[in-house]
C-alpha positions in Angstrom: 14.2 26.3 -21.6 10.5 27.0 -22.0 9.8 23.4 -23.2 12.0 22.3 -20.7 10.4 23.7 -18.0 6.9 22.9 -19.5 7.8 18.8 -19.2 9.3 19.3 -15.8 6.0 20.8 -15.0 3.7 18.2 -16.7 6.3 15.4 -14.7 5.6 17.2 -12.0 1.8 17.5 -11.5 1.3 13.8 -12.7 3.4 12.9 -9.3 1.7 14.9 -7.8 -1.6 13.8 -8.4 -0.1 10.2 -8.6 1.1 10.7 -4.2 -2.6 12.1 -3.7 -4.2 9.6 -5.3 -1.9 6.9 -3.0 -2.8 9.4 0.1 -6.7 8.5 -0.9 -6.3 5.2 -1.3 -3.8 4.2 1.7 -6.0 6.4 4.1 -9.1 4.7 3.2 -7.5 1.0 3.9 -6.4 2.4 7.1 -9.9 3.8 8.0 -11.5 0.3 6.3 -8.9 -1.8 8.3 -9.7 -0.7 12.2 -13.0 -2.5 12.7 -11.4 -5.7 11.5 -8.1 -5.0 13.7 -10.1 -4.4 16.8 -12.5 -7.3 15.6 -9.4 -9.8 15.5 -8.0 -8.5 18.7 -11.3 -8.8 20.5 -11.6 -12.3 19.1 -7.7 -13.4 20.0 -8.0 -11.8 23.6 -11.9 -12.9 24.4 -12.8 -15.8 21.9 -11.2 -18.4 23.7 -10.8 -19.6 20.8 -7.4 -21.3 21.6 -9.1 -23.8 23.8 -11.6 -24.5 20.5 -8.5 -25.1 18.3 -7.1 -28.0 20.7 -8.7 -31.1 19.6 -7.5 -33.6 17.2 -9.8 -33.5 14.8 -9.3 -30.9 13.4 -7.9 -31.0 9.6 -4.2 -31.6 10.0 -2.0 -28.8 9.0 1.8 -29.5 7.4 4.4 -26.4 8.0 7.1 -26.6 5.5 10.0 -24.9 6.5 12.6 -24.5 3.3 16.2 -24.1 5.5 19.8 -23.1 3.2 22.6 -22.6 5.7 20.5 -21.8 8.7 22.8 -23.2 11.4 22.2 -20.1 14.0 18.5 -20.2 13.4 16.7 -23.6 13.0 16.3 -25.5 15.9 14.7 -22.5 17.2 12.4 -22.2 14.4 11.3 -25.8 14.5 10.9 -25.7 18.3 9.3 -23.0 17.9 6.3 -25.0 15.2 6.3 -27.9 17.9 5.5 -25.6 21.0 2.6 -24.9 18.3 -1.1 -25.1 20.2 -2.4 -26.4 17.4 -2.3 -30.7 18.0 -2.9 -32.0 14.7 0.2 -30.6 13.3 3.2 -32.0 10.8 6.9 -30.0 10.7 8.6 -31.0 7.5 12.5 -29.4 7.2 13.6 -29.4 3.7 17.1 -28.8 3.7 18.1 -27.0 0.5 21.4 -28.8 0.0 23.2 -26.9 2.9 26.8 -26.7 2.9 27.0 -25.9 6.9 26.0 -28.3 9.7 22.0 -28.2 9.9 21.2 -31.5 9.2 23.5 -32.5 12.2 22.1 -29.7 14.4 18.6 -31.1 13.9 20.0 -34.7 14.4 21.8 -33.5 17.7 18.4 -32.0 19.1 15.7 -34.9 17.7 17.4 -38.4 17.1 16.5 -38.2 13.6 17.0 -42.0 11.7 16.2 -42.2 8.1 13.7 -43.8 6.2 12.9 -44.7 2.5 12.0 -41.8 0.5 8.8 -42.4 -1.3 7.1 -39.1 -2.5 4.6 -38.7 -5.1 6.0 -36.0 -7.0 3.1 -33.9 -8.4 5.6 -31.1 -8.9 8.6 -30.6 -10.5 11.4 -30.5 -8.0 15.1 -31.0 -7.4 15.9 -34.5 -6.4 15.7 -35.8 -2.8 18.7 -37.5 -1.4 17.7 -38.6 2.0 14.3 -38.2 4.5 14.5 -38.6 8.4 12.3 -38.7 10.7 12.7 -37.5 14.6 12.5 -40.2 17.2 11.7 -37.6 19.7 8.9 -35.9 17.5 7.5 -38.8 14.9 5.1 -35.7 13.3 9.0 -33.9 12.5 10.9 -35.4 9.1 13.3 -33.6 7.3 14.5 -34.0 3.8 17.7 -33.4 2.5 17.6 -32.7 -1.4 19.8 -31.1 -3.9 19.8 -27.4 -4.1 16.5 -25.6 -6.0 16.2 -22.9 -4.2 13.0 -21.8 -1.8 10.5 -22.3 -4.0 11.9 -25.7 -5.0 12.0 -26.6 -1.3 8.3 -25.8 -0.3 7.3 -28.1 -3.8 9.0 -30.9 -2.2 7.4 -30.4 0.9 4.1 -30.2 -0.7 4.9 -33.2 -2.7 5.3 -35.2 0.5 2.3 -33.4 2.1 -0.5 -35.6 2.9 -3.0 -32.9 4.6 -5.5 -30.6 3.2 -3.3 -26.9 4.2 -0.2 -26.5 4.7 1.7 -23.4 6.2 4.5 -21.9 4.4 7.9 -20.6 7.3 10.8 -19.6 7.1 13.9 -20.5 9.0 15.0 -17.7 10.2 11.1 -17.2 12.1 9.7 -18.0 15.5 6.2 -18.4 15.4 3.8 -17.4 18.4 2.2 -20.5 20.0 -1.0 -19.4 19.0 0.1 -18.7 15.0 -1.5 -21.6 13.4 -4.7 -21.1 15.6 -5.3 -17.9 14.2 -4.9 -19.1 10.5 -6.6 -22.5 10.8 -9.5 -20.7 12.7 -10.3 -18.2 9.5 -9.3 -20.5 7.2 -12.3 -23.1 8.5 -14.5 -19.7 9.5 -14.9 -17.7 6.4 -16.4 -19.0 3.1 -14.4 -19.7 0.2 -11.1 -18.9 1.6 -8.2 -20.8 0.2 -5.2 -19.0 2.1 -4.9 -17.1 5.3 -1.8 -14.7 5.6 -0.3 -13.5 9.1 1.5 -10.6 10.9 5.1 -10.4 10.7 7.5 -9.0 13.6 11.2 -8.4 14.0 12.9 -11.0 15.5 16.7 -9.4 16.1 16.5 -7.7 19.4 13.9 -10.0 20.7 15.3 -12.5 24.0 14.0 -16.5 22.5 15.0 -19.6 23.8 14.2 -22.8 22.9 11.6 -21.6 20.1 9.9 -19.1 22.3 9.6 -15.4 22.4 10.6 -14.7 26.1 10.3 -10.9 25.1 9.7 -8.9 22.2 11.9 -6.0 21.5 12.9 -3.2 19.3 16.3 -3.4 17.7 18.1 0.0 18.7 21.2 -0.8 15.5 19.8 1.6 12.8 19.5 -1.0 10.0 17.1 -3.5 11.0 15.0 -0.7 13.4 14.1 1.5 10.6 12.7 -2.0 8.8 10.4 -2.1 11.8 8.6 0.8 10.8 7.8 -0.6 6.9 7.2 -3.9 8.7 4.3 -2.2 11.0 2.8 -0.8 8.3 2.6 -3.3 6.1 1.5 -6.1 8.9 -0.8 -4.1 10.2 -3.2 -1.9 8.8 -2.4 -2.4 5.2 -2.9 -6.1 4.1 -5.8 -5.7 7.0 -7.5 -3.6 4.7 -7.4 -5.2 1.7 -9.6 -7.8 3.5 -12.8 -6.3 2.2 -11.7 -7.0 -1.5 -10.5 -10.5 -1.0 -7.2 -9.9 -0.4 -3.9 -7.9 -1.6 -1.6 -9.5 -3.9 1.2 -10.2 -1.1 1.6 -12.7 1.9 5.0 -13.3 4.1 6.1 -16.1 2.8 6.9 -17.0 6.5 3.1 -16.8 7.6 1.0 -18.3 5.3 -1.9 -21.2 5.2 -2.5 -22.8 2.3 -5.2 -25.3 1.1 -2.8 -27.6 -0.2 -5.0 -29.0 -3.3 -5.6 -25.6 -4.9 -2.2 -24.8 -5.0 -1.0 -28.1 -6.2 -3.5 -27.5 -9.0 -2.5 -24.1 -9.5 1.1 -25.5 -10.5 2.9 -24.9 -7.1 5.5 -22.3 -6.2 7.4 -20.8 -9.4 11.0 -22.2 -8.2 12.8 -19.6 -10.7 11.3 -16.7 -8.3 13.0 -15.0 -5.0 10.0 -13.7 -4.3 7.8 -17.0 -5.0 5.7 -16.0 -1.7 3.6 -13.2 -3.7 3.9 -14.7 -7.1 1.8 -17.7 -5.4 -0.8 -15.1 -4.3 -1.4 -13.3 -7.8 -1.2 -16.7 -9.6 -3.8 -18.5 -7.2 -6.1 -15.5 -7.9 -5.3 -15.6 -11.6 -6.1 -19.2 -11.2 -9.5 -19.3 -9.4 -11.1 -17.1 -11.6 -10.2 -18.9 -14.6 -11.9 -21.8 -13.3 -14.9 -19.8 -12.1 -14.3 -20.6 -8.3 -15.5 -18.1 -5.6 -12.8 -17.4 -3.2 -11.2 -14.8 -1.1 -7.2 -14.9 0.4 -7.2 -13.1 4.3 -5.2 -11.6 6.4 -5.3 -12.0 10.4 -2.9 -9.5 12.3 -3.9 -11.7 15.6 -0.9 -14.3 13.7 2.3 -13.1 15.3 5.5 -14.4 13.6 8.6 -12.7 14.5 11.4 -13.2 11.5 15.0 -12.3 11.5 15.6 -9.2 9.1 19.1 -8.2 7.3 21.1 -6.7 10.1 23.4 -4.3 8.0 22.2 -1.8 5.0 24.3 -3.8 2.9 22.6 -7.0 3.3 19.1 -4.9 3.4 20.8 -3.8 -0.6 21.0 -7.6 -1.5 17.6 -8.7 -0.2 15.9 -6.2 -1.4 17.2 -6.7 -4.8 16.7 -10.0 -4.8 12.7 -9.3 -3.8 12.1 -6.3 -6.3 13.3 -8.5 -9.5 11.1 -11.3 -7.8 8.0 -9.1 -7.7 8.6 -7.8 -11.2 9.1 -11.6 -12.3 5.9 -12.0 -10.0 4.1 -8.8 -12.2 4.7 -10.0 -15.4 3.9 -13.9 -15.1 0.5 -12.7 -14.1 0.0 -9.4 -16.1 -3.4 -10.5 -17.8 -5.1 -9.7 -14.4 -4.5 -6.1 -15.1 -7.9 -4.4 -15.4 -9.5 -7.4 -17.1 -13.0 -7.2 -15.7 -12.7 -11.3 -16.2 -11.0 -10.8 -12.7 -13.5 -9.0 -11.2 -11.8 -6.8 -8.1 -8.8 -8.2 -8.1 -8.3 -7.6 -11.9 -10.6 -4.3 -11.6 -8.4 -2.6 -8.7 -6.6 -5.1 -6.0 -3.8 -5.9 -9.2 -3.7 -2.2 -10.8 -3.3 -0.3 -7.3 -0.8 -3.1 -6.3 1.0 -2.7 -9.5 0.9 1.6 -9.1 1.2 1.5 -5.4 3.6 -0.9 -4.6 5.7 -1.8 -7.4 5.4 1.8 -9.1 6.6 3.6 -5.9 10.0 3.5 -6.3 10.3 4.5 -9.6 7.4 7.4 -9.4 10.0 9.1 -5.9 12.9 8.5 -8.2 11.5 10.2 -11.0 10.8 13.1 -8.5 13.8 13.3 -7.3 15.0 13.6 -10.7 13.0 16.2 -11.7 13.6 18.6 -8.8 17.4 17.9 -8.9 17.3 18.9 -13.1 15.1 21.7 -12.6 17.4 22.8 -9.5 20.6 22.4 -12.2 18.6 25.4 -14.5 17.0 27.2 -11.7 13.4 26.7 -12.6 12.3 24.9 -9.3 8.9 25.3 -8.3 9.3 25.4 -4.2 5.4 25.2 -3.9 5.7 22.1 -5.6 8.8 20.5 -3.7 7.0 21.4 -0.4 3.6 19.2 -1.5 5.6 16.8 -2.5 7.8 16.2 0.8 4.1 16.8 2.6 2.4 13.8 0.6 5.1 11.5 0.1 7.5 11.9 3.7 4.6 13.2 5.4 2.2 10.9 4.8 4.2 7.8 5.5 5.6 9.4 9.0 1.7 9.6 9.7 1.1 6.1 8.6 3.5 4.5 10.6 2.4 7.0 13.6 -1.0 6.0 13.2 0.2 2.4 12.8 2.1 2.7 16.4 -1.3 3.7 17.8 -3.3 1.1 16.7 -0.4 -1.5 17.5 -0.3 0.6 21.3 -4.5 -0.3 21.6 -4.4 -3.6 20.4 -1.5 -5.7 20.0 0.6 -4.0 21.5 4.0 -6.2 20.2 6.1 -3.4 22.0 5.4 -3.0 25.2 8.2 -1.0 26.7 8.1 3.0 26.3 11.5 3.6 25.3 10.5 0.8 22.0 7.7 3.1 21.5 9.2 6.1 21.7 12.1 4.8 19.2 9.5 3.7 16.9 7.9 7.2 16.8 11.6 8.8 16.4 11.9 5.8 13.7 9.2 7.4 12.1 10.9 10.6 10.7 14.3 9.8 10.6 13.4 7.1 7.9 13.1 10.0 5.8 16.4 11.4 6.4 18.2 9.3 4.2 16.7 5.5 4.3 14.1 6.3 2.0 16.2 7.3 -0.9 18.5 4.9 -0.3 15.6 2.4 -0.5 14.4 3.7 -3.8 17.7 3.9 -5.0 17.9 -0.2 -4.0 14.7 -0.8 -5.7 15.7 0.9 -9.1 18.8 -1.1 -8.9 16.6 -3.9 -8.5 14.4 -2.9 -11.7 17.2 -2.4 -13.6 18.8 -5.4 -12.7 16.0 -7.7 -14.0 15.3 -5.9 -16.8 19.7 -6.5 -17.3 19.0 -10.1 -16.8 15.9 -10.6 -19.0 17.6 -9.1 -21.8 20.5 -12.1 -21.3 18.0 -14.7 -20.8 18.1 -14.9 -16.9 14.6 -15.7 -15.6 15.0 -12.1 -13.0 
């Protein structure tokens, strides 16, 4: 019993130290992100950059939209891209062998006609069956290909892309009219920038039509609503805060602008990865340092994209299982970054923190729950440590979410209704009552699923 008690004490104090370190890092990011958020807000609201970016002499950009069975979403996604204020724009839809009527819907709206499929295959990808161009919008092309996944679809778009920059965009999303403007402006006005990520919000309850958000509203169904807290934390302060360090290790695949040549030279997107959007960011950091090319990867909260999130906890569990396995594959494929001085601040600070605070967080929290349960079973619970765990883990998460809500209110204010704001404040505390524990279990299962698949030879 004494050995068990001492072992649990060591585990508990280690976990406590982990939570204290998390609080210090995230509080520093929160404080550090505040000036940048205010800057982006003022720039977006008062600088009139959108008028500057209406010129057709600016570098052309291609939006690549992977689509698989997107019957309900594809029209609004494509139309939102075509509605963009940015003039020199091309839109590529890559149909990943959909079994529904995705192509027919596009044809009904955009009058497609088939053209010869002549594509320079610089990156490996599945076979292209047919290529269509819209008669109404000559800048809209549709590629119909064999099934290969989202990463493979983006590679198809990259092979066909002839513009210096491209943006990845999900088929279940709608972008703000000025989203491309904000990304391009950051790309062109900050030195040595090779990628820029944008903010993502929940589409589920929003009112929209013809690719335009009419009202941005909070969902009141619990599963999507509670995810809003996570998106708010991730896409307002967290990624903005990492700008000072040259960028974090993960950006959203539905709102990121890239330098095309650099991505192709780095080998394109990982076709066997559910989290290919995260993996490409890690690999770009690795590639640029290996080539000794100065660079930075940035984030702008002024870019707004709304995306559909899982509407049920069952769908959520499936999505996060995929993401977890993809993130683990990404981490191990780029593990040489860890504490490697060759990769400078990315290797010595950003990657270790991402590994410790993002990848390890569910494992640490699960261990905390398990140690408390074992201690309870043997009657040796340390009440003081349990209270500290709750304050540091649960209380801190609520505090960060509330702080982000206030930042949102005084800046971009995506949710304007009072009841939506109050609902988000309520969710800050509700997510601690079951959702957080469910989230931990889903990620633990995803980790085990990944390791089991690796044992039998699967990539993730």
